Structures are given as C-alpha cells and as structure tokens.
N, C-alpha and C positions, 0 to 999 in steps of 0.2 A: 802410766794413761794411753802414751804411745804405742805403746805395745800392744795392749789389748784392744786397742784401736785398729790398729794393722792387722790382728790375728783375726779380728771379725770379720773386717772389710776381706780378707782373703777367704775365710769360710763361707763368706756370703756369694763371692765371685765364682768359686769354686762350685759352691750348691746352683746357682744359676747357671753355669755353664755347663753342668753333667744334666739338670733338668731340660734345658734345650737343645741338646745333646741327642737325650731320649725321643724328645717329641719329634725331631727330624729323623731319626730310626723307625721310629712309630710311622709316621708321615709316607715314608719310602718304602716300608713294606705293605702297606694300604695301597699303595700305587702298584707297586708289584704281583701282589696277590689277585688273580682273578677267579671270582666265583663264578661259575656256570649258571645262566639263569633258570635254565630247564634241564632235566637228567637226559641223557642218551636216550634216543625215542627210537632207535632202531635196535632190536637185541634178535640175534639168528636163531628160529624156532624150525622143528620137526614136526611137521603135520602130517596125520593119516588122513586120506581123502577116501571115503567109504562111498562107494556108489551102489545104491540099494535098487536101481532101477536094472531092468533085464536088457534094455539096449545100451548102446555106447552112448557117450555124452561128449560134447565140446567143452573144456574149460578153459579159463586163462588164469592163471596165477601168477602175481609179481604187484609192483606198485602201481596203485591207483591213476597215475599219471601216462601209464603204459596201456591204458585200455584204449586210447584213440587210435593206436596201430597195433594192434594186441597180436602177440606170439600166442597162437593156442595149441592146444595138444588134445588128442582123443583119449580118453579112460573108457575101457573096456565095462559091458555092464556086468554088474556082480561081483565087482573086484574091490580091491583096497590097493591104495598107491600111497607112497610117501611123496610128501612136496618138503622142500626147504625154502623157506620164506624169512620176512622179518616180519617183526612188529609193525602194525599197520597198513601192511600189503593186503589186496583183498582176492578172493577166489570167486569167480565169477563162472555161471553157466551160460553158453554162448549158443546163438543159433546159426544157422549155414552162412549167413551173411557177411561177417561176423559181428552179430549187436548183442550184447549182453542184458538176458533175459532175467536172472537175479545174482545176485552177488550178497556173500558176506565180508566183512571187517576182520582180518587176524589181530587180535587185543593180546599181550601177555596172558598166559594160565591156557589157554586153548591149546588142545592137544589133537583136537579132530575137529573135520568138516565131512558133512553127509548129505548128499543128494538123495532125494523122496524118490520113492516107487515111482510114481509118473514121471521123474526126471522134470520138475516143473520148478522145484524151490532148493534152495542149498541154506544148510543152517551148521553153524559152530558150534562146538561144545567145548 
C-alpha cells in the first residue's frame, strides 16, 4: 500500500511540475511576442503625374507635414512625370507664394495623379 501511495504521489508531483513549467513557458512566450498594433503605414509607390494644362504648374509632393515649408517643383504643361512617394503623402498644386490651392492624398492602389486642363484641381486615380 505504501508503494502504491509513493508512486501515486510521484506521478502527481511530476504532473503538477510539468503543467506549472508549461504555464511559465507560455507566460514568457506571451511577454516576448510583440504584435504590431497596426500594419506598416508607409509603402513606397511610383506615381505618374499627368499635367493636362497647357501651362506649367508648381507642385509639392511629399509628407503632409512638409507643406508648411514646401520644397516645390515646376512641372511643364502637357507632360507626364514620375513621382516616387509613400502612401499617405500628398501631391498639391501650389500658387506662386507658395500656398496650396488643391491637394490629393496618395493611398495604396493609386497609380496616377492628374492636373485638370485649367490647372485648378488635382485628382488621383
């Protein structure tokens, strides 16, 4: 009877110890694994800018935060240009001051941006 009791006690302690070590291993794994709260927001994109106006236009292309001190560039009339941007960047038509007249936000899936014939609006497709 004592032998059976000793064997039962050994089996119980072993099972308890094994389950406790698994719980500790799972707890340590859950603290080591970091799950990103949201997917990467910025993906690099190549955008074609089509200027349908006959006159040159001034544009700003880049992060929205950069519009306060914009680095602008002039795009010739009736032209196609390539822009290298990231998602959530903006492309804006600027006036001579430079002040934004119209803007479009670059979202994933957009492949082109077009300035209208009168050079007053900009749209993305």
